[in-house]
N, CA, C and O atoms as a MOPAC input file, in Angstrom:
PM7 MOZYME 1SCF
protein

 N    217.22400 1   114.57600 1    30.59600 1
 C    218.19500 1   115.98600 1    29.80300 1
 C    219.15300 1   116.05100 1    29.71800 1
 O    219.77300 1   116.19600 1    30.77200 1
 N    219.82200 1   115.99800 1    28.61100 1
 C    221.19100 1   116.26900 1    28.06900 1
 C    222.25000 1   117.24400 1    28.68300 1
 O    221.75200 1   118.31800 1    29.02100 1
 N    223.22100 1   117.15600 1    28.84400 1
 C    224.08800 1   118.50100 1    29.31900 1
 C    224.07000 1   119.77700 1    28.01900 1
 O    223.95200 1   119.38900 1    26.85700 1
 N    224.13800 1   120.61200 1    28.18000 1
 C    224.30400 1   121.79400 1    27.57200 1
 C    224.95900 1   123.32100 1    27.83900 1
 O    224.98300 1   123.67500 1    29.01700 1
 N    225.38700 1   124.07200 1    27.02600 1
 C    225.97800 1   125.42800 1    27.56800 1
 C    224.88100 1   126.33400 1    27.90600 1
 O    223.74600 1   125.95600 1    27.61500 1
 N    225.00000 1   127.20500 1    28.34200 1
 C    224.02100 1   128.17700 1    29.08300 1
 C    224.68800 1   129.44600 1    29.16300 1
 O    225.43700 1   129.74700 1    30.09300 1
 N    224.33600 1   130.41000 1    27.90400 1
 C    225.05800 1   131.54400 1    27.98800 1
 C    223.77200 1   132.68900 1    27.60200 1
 O    222.93500 1   132.57600 1    26.70600 1
 N    223.91400 1   133.68700 1    28.48800 1
 C    223.34200 1   134.91100 1    28.30000 1
 C    223.87600 1   136.10900 1    27.12400 1
 O    224.86400 1   136.82200 1    27.30200 1
 N    223.18800 1   136.14100 1    26.17400 1
 C    223.47100 1   137.28300 1    25.01000 1
 C    223.12700 1   138.68700 1    25.54600 1
 O    222.17900 1   138.96400 1    26.27900 1
 N    224.13900 1   139.59600 1    25.01300 1
 C    223.93900 1   141.16500 1    25.69900 1
 C    223.31300 1   141.81600 1    24.17900 1
 O    222.48900 1   142.72300 1    24.29900 1
 N    223.61400 1   141.45800 1    23.04400 1
 C    223.27700 1   142.10600 1    22.10700 1
 C    222.73600 1   141.49000 1    21.05500 1
 O    222.90300 1   140.27400 1    20.95700 1
 N    222.07400 1   142.11000 1    20.18400 1
 C    221.46000 1   141.23600 1    18.75300 1
 C    222.33700 1   140.75100 1    18.06000 1
 O    222.21900 1   139.58400 1    17.68800 1
 N    223.53100 1   141.57200 1    17.67400 1
 C    224.60200 1   140.98100 1    17.20500 1
 C    224.98700 1   139.26500 1    17.45100 1
 O    224.89200 1   138.21100 1    16.82300 1
 N    225.47500 1   139.74700 1    18.78000 1
 C    225.94900 1   138.34000 1    19.60500 1
 C    224.83600 1   137.23200 1    19.63700 1
 O    225.18500 1   136.12100 1    20.03300 1
 N    223.83800 1   137.37900 1    19.34800 1
 C    222.43300 1   136.27800 1    19.59200 1
 C    222.55500 1   135.97900 1    17.97100 1
 O    222.33600 1   134.82800 1    17.59500 1
 N    222.86100 1   136.88000 1    17.11800 1
 C    222.69500 1   136.19600 1    15.50400 1
 C    223.99200 1   135.56200 1    15.75400 1
 O    223.83400 1   134.38200 1    16.06800 1
 N    225.20100 1   135.92400 1    15.72500 1
 C    226.52900 1   135.15400 1    15.74300 1
 C    226.18900 1   133.72100 1    16.66600 1
 O    226.17700 1   132.64200 1    16.07500 1
 N    225.95200 1   133.77900 1    17.95900 1
 C    225.81400 1   132.57200 1    18.47100 1
 C    224.85000 1   131.57400 1    17.90400 1
 O    225.13500 1   130.38400 1    17.77400 1
 N    224.00700 1   131.96100 1    17.66100 1
 C    222.45500 1   131.63600 1    17.58300 1
 C    222.93300 1   130.57200 1    15.65600 1
 O    222.61300 1   129.43800 1    15.30000 1
 N    223.54300 1   131.37600 1    15.12100 1
 C    224.02800 1   130.34700 1    14.08700 1
 C    224.51600 1   128.95500 1    14.15200 1
 O    224.21600 1   128.06400 1    13.35800 1
 N    225.26600 1   128.85800 1    15.13100 1
 C    225.70300 1   127.56400 1    15.21100 1
 C    224.93800 1   126.37100 1    15.49400 1
 O    224.00000 1   126.36500 1    16.29100 1
 N    225.34600 1   125.32800 1    14.82500 1
 C    224.76600 1   124.38200 1    14.80500 1
 C    224.41700 1   123.88900 1    16.32500 1
 O    225.32400 1   123.86900 1    17.15600 1
 N    222.98500 1   123.45900 1    16.70500 1
 C    222.80000 1   122.69600 1    18.08500 1
 C    222.46600 1   124.25500 1    18.95500 1
 O    222.25100 1   124.22400 1    20.16700 1
 N    222.45600 1   125.43900 1    18.25700 1
 C    221.71700 1   126.38700 1    19.35900 1
 C    220.42700 1   126.72300 1    19.60500 1
 O    219.74700 1   126.79900 1    18.58200 1
 N    219.76200 1   126.99000 1    20.80800 1
 C    218.22000 1   127.51600 1    21.01000 1
 C    218.37300 1   128.36500 1    21.64500 1
 O    219.17900 1   128.54300 1    22.55800 1
 N    217.40900 1   129.15200 1    21.12100 1
 C    217.22100 1   130.78100 1    22.02300 1
 C    216.20700 1   130.50600 1    22.81000 1
 O    215.24200 1   129.80600 1    22.50500 1
 N    216.48400 1   131.28900 1    24.30500 1
 C    215.16200 1   131.03200 1    25.47900 1
 C    215.28500 1   132.45200 1    26.07300 1
 O    216.15600 1   133.29900 1    26.27500 1
 N    213.90600 1   132.26400 1    26.25600 1
 C    213.54700 1   133.58600 1    27.23500 1
 C    212.36400 1   133.19500 1    28.27900 1
 O    212.50300 1   133.20800 1    29.50300 1
 N    211.10600 1   132.82300 1    27.54200 1
 C    210.36200 1   132.38700 1    28.95100 1
 C    210.87700 1   130.80600 1    28.90900 1
 O    211.30100 1   130.31800 1    29.95700 1
 N    210.84800 1   130.18200 1    27.96200 1
 C    211.56400 1   128.59400 1    28.03500 1
 C    210.09800 1   128.00700 1    28.26400 1
 O    210.10200 1   127.00900 1    27.54400 1
 N    208.97500 1   128.07500 1    28.81300 1
 C    207.83000 1   127.29300 1    28.95800 1
 C    207.86100 1   125.93000 1    27.90200 1
 O    207.56600 1   124.77800 1    28.21800 1
 N    208.24600 1   126.34900 1    26.74100 1
 C    207.86700 1   125.17600 1    25.33500 1
 C    209.53900 1   124.27600 1    25.54000 1
 O    209.48200 1   123.04600 1    25.52200 1
 N    210.83200 1   124.89700 1    25.70900 1
 C    211.70300 1   124.41700 1    25.40700 1
 C    212.39700 1   123.84200 1    26.25700 1
 O    213.21200 1   123.02300 1    25.83200 1
 N    212.31800 1   124.04400 1    27.52700 1
 C    212.39200 1   123.24100 1    28.92700 1
 C    211.62000 1   121.88100 1    28.53300 1
 O    212.29300 1   120.85100 1    28.54600 1
 N    210.29800 1   121.80300 1    28.19200 1
 C    209.72100 1   120.81100 1    27.99600 1
 C    210.19500 1   119.81400 1    27.17500 1
 O    210.57000 1   118.66700 1    27.41900 1
 N    210.10500 1   120.50500 1    26.07500 1
 C    211.01200 1   119.40000 1    24.96300 1
 C    212.31500 1   119.12000 1    25.17800 1
 O    212.89400 1   118.27100 1    24.50100 1
 N    212.96400 1   119.86400 1    26.22700 1
 C    214.34300 1   119.41700 1    26.50700 1
 C    214.05000 1   118.07000 1    27.43900 1
 O    214.57600 1   117.03100 1    27.04000 1
 N    213.39400 1   118.02300 1    28.43300 1
 C    212.86200 1   117.13700 1    29.18800 1
 C    212.54100 1   115.85500 1    28.67200 1
 O    212.74000 1   114.84600 1    29.34900 1
 N    212.08000 1   115.80900 1    27.57700 1
 C    211.31900 1   114.58100 1    26.57400 1
 C    212.47200 1   114.30700 1    25.72100 1
 O    212.20600 1   113.47100 1    24.85800 1
 N    213.67700 1   114.75100 1    25.69000 1
 C    214.64800 1   115.05800 1    24.91300 1
 C    214.25000 1   114.77400 1    23.27900 1
 O    214.72400 1   113.99900 1    22.44800 1
 N    213.24400 1   115.69000 1    23.22900 1
 C    212.78000 1   115.92300 1    21.91400 1
 C    213.92400 1   117.34400 1    21.20300 1
 O    214.44000 1   117.42700 1    20.08900 1
 N    213.96700 1   117.95200 1    21.96500 1
 C    214.89400 1   119.04200 1    21.63300 1
 C    216.30000 1   118.73200 1    22.51800 1
 O    216.17300 1   118.47800 1    23.71600 1
 N    217.71000 1   118.76000 1    21.87300 1
 C    218.32400 1   118.35700 1    22.82100 1
 C    219.59300 1   119.54600 1    21.82100 1
 O    220.03300 1   119.37400 1    20.68400 1
 N    219.83400 1   120.53900 1    22.67000 1
 C    220.71400 1   121.85300 1    22.45400 1
 C    221.75700 1   121.63100 1    22.38600 1
 O    221.92400 1   120.46700 1    22.75300 1
 N    222.93400 1   122.23000 1    22.02600 1
 C    223.96900 1   121.94300 1    22.78000 1
 C    224.69200 1   123.06600 1    23.31600 1
 O    225.71200 1   123.14000 1    24.00100 1
 N    223.73200 1   124.11400 1    22.72300 1
 C    223.77900 1   125.52200 1    23.54300 1
 C    222.38000 1   126.05600 1    23.62500 1
 O    221.42700 1   125.86900 1    22.86800 1
 N    222.48700 1   126.79900 1    24.77400 1
 C    220.89700 1   127.92000 1    24.99700 1
 C    221.39400 1   128.99700 1    25.25700 1
 O    222.17600 1   129.18800 1    26.18800 1
 N    220.95600 1   129.93300 1    24.37200 1
 C    221.18200 1   131.24900 1    24.46400 1
 C    220.15300 1   131.92400 1    25.20200 1
 O    219.06000 1   131.60600 1    24.73300 1
 N    220.04000 1   132.78700 1    26.23700 1
 C    219.17200 1   133.50100 1    27.07300 1
 C    219.27900 1   134.93200 1    26.41100 1
 O    220.29200 1   135.63100 1    26.38300 1
 N    218.00200 1   135.24100 1    25.86700 1
 C    217.80500 1   136.53600 1    24.64200 1
 C    217.46300 1   137.65300 1    26.00700 1
 O    218.02700 1   138.74700 1    25.96700 1
 N    216.82100 1   137.43500 1    26.82600 1
 C    216.07600 1   138.20700 1    28.02500 1
 C    216.66200 1   139.82800 1    27.98000 1
 O    215.94700 1   140.82900 1    27.99500 1
 N    217.76200 1   139.80800 1    27.93600 1
 C    218.62200 1   141.33700 1    27.87000 1
 C    218.17900 1   142.21600 1    27.21100 1
 O    217.99900 1   143.39100 1    27.53400 1
 N    217.89400 1   141.49300 1    25.85000 1
 C    218.06100 1   142.46600 1    24.67100 1
 C    216.75600 1   143.19300 1    24.71500 1
 O    215.72100 1   142.68700 1    25.15000 1
 N    216.84400 1   144.25100 1    24.30400 1
 C    215.64100 1   145.29200 1    24.29600 1
 C    214.28400 1   145.22000 1    23.21400 1
 O    213.80700 1   146.07800 1    22.47100 1
 N    213.89300 1   143.77600 1    23.48800 1
 C    213.10000 1   143.44300 1    22.36900 1
 C    211.73400 1   143.18200 1    23.08000 1
 O    211.08200 1   142.33400 1    22.47100 1
 N    211.14900 1   143.64300 1    24.13200 1
 C    210.22400 1   143.86700 1    24.81500 1
 C    209.22900 1   144.83100 1    24.71200 1
 O    208.52700 1   145.00900 1    25.70800 1
 N    209.00700 1   145.53900 1    23.63700 1
 C    207.92900 1   146.41200 1    23.36500 1
 C    206.88600 1   146.68500 1    22.37400 1
 O    207.19500 1   146.80800 1    21.18900 1
 N    205.67800 1   146.79000 1    22.77000 1
 C    204.53800 1   147.25800 1    21.96000 1
 C    204.90400 1   148.63600 1    21.07800 1
 O    205.13700 1   149.61200 1    21.79100 1
 N    204.98000 1   148.83600 1    19.78300 1
 C    204.79500 1   150.10800 1    19.47300 1
 C    203.95800 1   150.41200 1    18.22900 1
 O    203.77400 1   149.56100 1    17.35900 1
 N    203.44100 1   151.69000 1    18.16800 1
 C    202.66600 1   151.63300 1    17.14800 1
 C    203.76700 1   151.91000 1    15.47500 1
 O    204.89000 1   152.40900 1    15.40000 1
 N    202.99200 1   151.42900 1    14.49500 1
 C    203.51100 1   151.28100 1    13.21400 1
 C    202.88200 1   152.66500 1    12.30900 1
 O    201.96000 1   153.37400 1    12.71200 1
 N    203.42400 1   152.79900 1    11.35000 1
 C    203.03900 1   153.96700 1    10.77700 1
 C    201.73000 1   153.98300 1     9.96900 1
 O    201.38300 1   155.05200 1     9.46600 1
 N    200.95000 1   152.84400 1     9.79800 1
 C    200.05400 1   152.32900 1     9.28600 1
 C    198.71700 1   152.34500 1    10.23900 1
 O    197.60800 1   152.36200 1     9.70400 1
 N    198.81600 1   152.34000 1    11.27300 1
 C    197.94100 1   151.98600 1    12.35200 1
 C    198.22900 1   150.75100 1    12.94400 1
 O    197.75300 1   150.70200 1    14.07800 1
 N    198.77500 1   149.81900 1    12.64000 1
 C    199.05900 1   148.60800 1    13.37500 1
 C    199.94500 1   148.79100 1    14.39100 1
 O    200.32100 1   149.91300 1    14.73000 1
 N    200.34900 1   147.67600 1    14.96200 1
 C    201.17100 1   147.41300 1    16.33400 1
 C    202.63300 1   146.48800 1    15.79000 1
 O    202.68500 1   145.56000 1    14.98400 1
 N    203.60600 1   147.06700 1    16.47900 1
 C    205.11200 1   146.13200 1    16.20800 1
 C    205.08400 1   145.61600 1    17.35400 1
 O    205.08400 1   146.35500 1    18.33900 1
 N    205.05300 1   144.24400 1    17.48400 1
 C    205.20100 1   143.58300 1    18.92200 1
 C    206.97400 1   142.56200 1    18.77600 1
 O    207.43900 1   141.68100 1    18.05200 1
 N    207.37100 1   143.29600 1    19.81900 1
 C    208.75400 1   142.60300 1    19.95000 1
 C    208.40500 1   141.35600 1    20.47600 1
 O    207.44000 1   140.94900 1    21.12300 1
 N    209.50300 1   140.81300 1    20.00500 1
 C    209.83300 1   139.16800 1    20.16900 1
 C    209.35600 1   138.74800 1    22.02600 1
 O    208.49600 1   137.94400 1    22.38400 1
 N    210.24000 1   139.59400 1    22.89500 1
 C    210.08700 1   139.51100 1    24.31200 1
 C    209.03000 1   139.84600 1    24.81000 1
 O    209.04800 1   139.80000 1    26.04000 1
 N    208.05600 1   140.18400 1    24.34200 1
 C    207.03800 1   140.77700 1    24.89000 1
 C    206.09900 1   139.60900 1    25.78200 1
 O    205.84800 1   138.60600 1    25.11400 1
 N    205.80400 1   139.60700 1    26.54000 1
 C    205.30100 1   138.50000 1    27.72700 1
 C    204.11000 1   138.31200 1    27.16700 1
 O    203.64800 1   139.34900 1    26.69000 1
 N    203.36500 1   137.25200 1    27.03600 1
 C    202.05600 1   137.26600 1    26.92300 1
 C    200.74600 1   137.74400 1    27.74900 1
 O    199.59100 1   138.01800 1    27.42400 1
 N    201.38300 1   137.72000 1    28.82700 1
 C    200.17600 1   138.57800 1    29.72800 1
 C    200.18200 1   139.93500 1    29.56700 1
 O    199.10300 1   140.49900 1    29.75000 1
 N    201.27400 1   140.70000 1    29.22600 1
 C    201.59000 1   141.97200 1    28.73400 1
 C    200.99000 1   142.03400 1    27.57400 1
 O    200.19400 1   142.97100 1    27.63300 1
 N    200.95200 1   141.49100 1    26.47700 1
 C    199.93300 1   141.59300 1    25.37500 1
 C    198.82600 1   141.63200 1    25.38300 1
 O    198.15700 1   142.63100 1    25.12100 1
 N    198.20400 1   140.01700 1    25.83400 1
 C    196.78600 1   140.24700 1    26.32500 1
 C    196.35500 1   141.39400 1    27.03400 1
 O    195.26700 1   141.74300 1    26.57500 1
 N    196.78800 1   142.24400 1    28.09100 1
 C    196.42500 1   143.17100 1    28.59900 1
 C    196.30500 1   144.36300 1    28.22100 1
 O    195.57500 1   145.16700 1    28.79900 1
 N    197.20000 1   144.70600 1    26.91900 1
 C    197.60600 1   145.98200 1    26.20000 1
 C    196.38400 1   146.27900 1    25.56200 1
 O    195.76000 1   145.61800 1    24.73200 1
 N    196.05100 1   147.74600 1    26.24800 1
 C    194.96100 1   148.45400 1    25.79800 1
 C    194.67800 1   148.34500 1    24.10200 1
 O    193.55500 1   148.08700 1    23.67000 1
 N    195.50700 1   148.51000 1    23.47800 1
 C    195.03800 1   148.41200 1    22.09500 1
 C    195.06500 1   147.31300 1    21.62100 1
 O    194.33200 1   147.03900 1    20.67100 1
 N    195.88400 1   146.43800 1    22.14300 1
 C    195.44000 1   145.18600 1    21.37400 1
 C    193.91100 1   144.60200 1    22.22700 1
 O    193.12200 1   143.85200 1    21.65300 1
 N    193.77600 1   144.91400 1    23.12400 1
 C    192.30700 1   144.40100 1    23.59900 1
 C    191.35500 1   145.04600 1    22.75300 1
 O    190.47000 1   144.39100 1    22.20100 1
 N    191.48900 1   146.50400 1    22.58300 1
 C    190.54700 1   147.16500 1    21.57700 1
 C    190.36700 1   146.84000 1    19.94900 1
 O    189.40400 1   146.54500 1    19.24100 1
 N    191.83300 1   147.05600 1    19.71900 1
 C    191.86000 1   146.47400 1    17.76400 1
 C    191.95200 1   145.17300 1    17.62700 1
 O    191.30000 1   144.65800 1    16.71900 1
 N    192.68300 1   144.43300 1    18.38700 1
 C    192.65400 1   142.84400 1    18.14300 1
 C    192.21300 1   141.91700 1    19.08800 1
 O    192.92800 1   140.99200 1    19.47600 1
 N    190.91400 1   142.14100 1    19.53500 1
 C    190.38900 1   141.52400 1    20.67400 1
 C    190.73300 1   139.96800 1    20.59100 1
 O    191.37200 1   139.41400 1    21.48500 1
 N    190.22800 1   139.24400 1    19.36300 1
 C    190.63900 1   138.10300 1    19.47500 1
 C    191.66300 1   137.61700 1    19.53000 1
 O    191.70400 1   136.39100 1    19.63600 1
 N    192.72000 1   138.27600 1    19.48700 1
 C    194.46600 1   137.99500 1    20.00800 1
 C    194.27500 1   137.96200 1    21.51100 1
 O    194.56000 1   136.89400 1    22.05400 1
 N    193.85400 1   138.92300 1    22.24800 1
 C    193.87300 1   138.99200 1    23.34600 1
 C    192.91100 1   137.85900 1    24.17100 1
 O    193.11600 1   137.29800 1    25.24800 1
 N    192.07900 1   137.78300 1    23.47300 1
 C    190.95500 1   136.17100 1    24.05900 1
 C    191.84700 1   135.01300 1    24.06700 1
 O    192.01300 1   134.32900 1    25.07700 1
 N    192.46000 1   134.77300 1    22.87300 1
 C    193.03300 1   133.89500 1    22.37500 1
 C    194.07300 1   133.69500 1    23.57300 1
 O    194.00700 1   132.68100 1    24.26700 1
 N    195.15500 1   134.80800 1    23.82700 1
 C    195.94100 1   134.47200 1    24.57300 1
 C    195.71500 1   134.03800 1    26.00600 1
 O    196.20700 1   133.01600 1    26.48500 1
 N    194.86300 1   134.96400 1    26.71600 1
 C    194.26700 1   134.53200 1    27.75400 1
 C    193.45100 1   133.15800 1    28.12400 1
 O    193.11500 1   132.75900 1    29.23900 1
 N    193.23600 1   132.55100 1    26.81200 1
 C    192.47300 1   131.24000 1    27.27100 1
 C    193.57900 1   130.49600 1    26.95200 1
 O    193.35800 1   129.39700 1    27.45900 1
 N    194.84900 1   130.46100 1    26.29600 1
 C    195.45500 1   129.55500 1    26.22500 1
 C    196.81500 1   129.22700 1    27.06400 1
 O    197.69900 1   128.49500 1    26.62000 1
 N    196.85900 1   129.82600 1    28.25900 1
 C    197.16900 1   128.89700 1    29.44400 1
 C    197.06900 1   129.52100 1    30.46700 1
 O    196.23400 1   130.42500 1    30.50000 1
 N    197.91700 1   129.23500 1    31.68000 1
 C    197.36800 1   129.83000 1    33.17500 1
 C    197.74000 1   130.98200 1    32.93000 1
 O    197.91300 1   131.42400 1    31.79400 1
 N    197.91700 1   131.64100 1    34.05400 1
 C    198.50300 1   133.15600 1    34.19100 1
 C    200.03400 1   132.83600 1    34.57300 1
 O    200.86000 1   133.45600 1    33.90300 1
 N    200.42600 1   132.14300 1    35.34600 1
 C    201.40400 1   131.91700 1    35.57600 1
 C    202.75100 1   131.50800 1    33.97100 1
 O    203.89100 1   131.86500 1    33.67500 1
 N    201.90300 1   130.78500 1    33.49800 1
 C    202.63400 1   130.48700 1    31.94000 1
 C    202.54900 1   131.81200 1    31.14400 1
 O    203.59800 1   132.19000 1    30.62300 1
 N    201.54600 1   132.49500 1    30.99700 1
 C    201.71100 1   133.63800 1    30.13900 1
 C    202.34700 1   134.94600 1    30.86000 1
 O    202.53800 1   135.97500 1    30.21000 1
 N    202.68600 1   134.84200 1    32.33700 1
 C    203.66700 1   135.70300 1    32.67400 1
 C    204.79300 1   135.41100 1    32.20600 1
 O    205.44000 1   136.45200 1    32.08800 1
 N    205.52500 1   134.28100 1    31.78500 1
 C    206.72800 1   133.90800 1    31.45800 1
 C    206.93900 1   133.65200 1    30.12800 1
 O    208.02900 1   133.97500 1    29.65400 1
 N    205.94300 1   133.03000 1    29.29100 1
 C    205.83900 1   133.01900 1    27.76300 1
 C    205.99300 1   134.20900 1    27.12700 1
 O    205.54800 1   135.28000 1    27.54000 1
 N    206.62800 1   134.03900 1    26.10700 1
 C    206.94600 1   134.95500 1    25.21500 1
 C    206.11200 1   135.13800 1    23.65500 1
 O    205.99400 1   134.03800 1    23.11600 1
 N    205.62200 1   136.08600 1    22.97600 1
 C    205.54600 1   136.16400 1    21.86900 1
 C    206.52900 1   135.43000 1    20.93800 1
 O    206.05900 1   134.55800 1    20.20600 1
 N    207.46700 1   135.61900 1    20.90600 1
 C    208.42000 1   134.75400 1    20.05200 1
 C    208.29700 1   133.67900 1    20.15300 1
 O    207.94900 1   132.98500 1    19.19800 1
 N    208.57700 1   133.13000 1    21.50800 1
 C    208.39700 1   131.43500 1    22.08000 1
 C    207.17700 1   131.35000 1    21.39000 1
 O    207.62400 1   131.03100 1    20.28800 1
 N    205.83600 1   131.41000 1    21.22200 1
 C    204.61200 1   131.46700 1    20.78500 1
 C    205.03400 1   130.96100 1    19.35500 1
 O    204.78000 1   129.77300 1    19.15500 1
 N    205.46300 1   131.45500 1    18.61500 1
 C    205.38500 1   131.33500 1    17.30200 1
 C    206.50300 1   130.60100 1    16.78500 1
 O    206.49100 1   130.16300 1    15.63400 1
 N    207.69300 1   130.40200 1    17.74600 1
 C    208.74100 1   128.85200 1    17.61200 1
 C    207.68100 1   127.92200 1    17.70500 1
 O    207.91400 1   126.71400 1    17.66000 1

């Protein structure tokens, strides 16, 4: 693994500004990024921890859907009653996709990346 700068961002504006720099990567759970860094597939010069941002909510939308924050943990999303009732395939996929330990760390945003 190569040397990199690690910073905890405090605001979304700070994350946007620092994340725009070449070589920057965001980290929350880190379950994929750290593996890729160990293999030198990803070699960021700066890793920005976004865990302090308020992006960990599941909230209803006006049209009956759900807005899922990027920092919602996969275990939280899979266990949410609304997700289990309205989107059972999503819940089952999350439960089947990783161990409980990984689901407790991994985020929905990280999965999309």
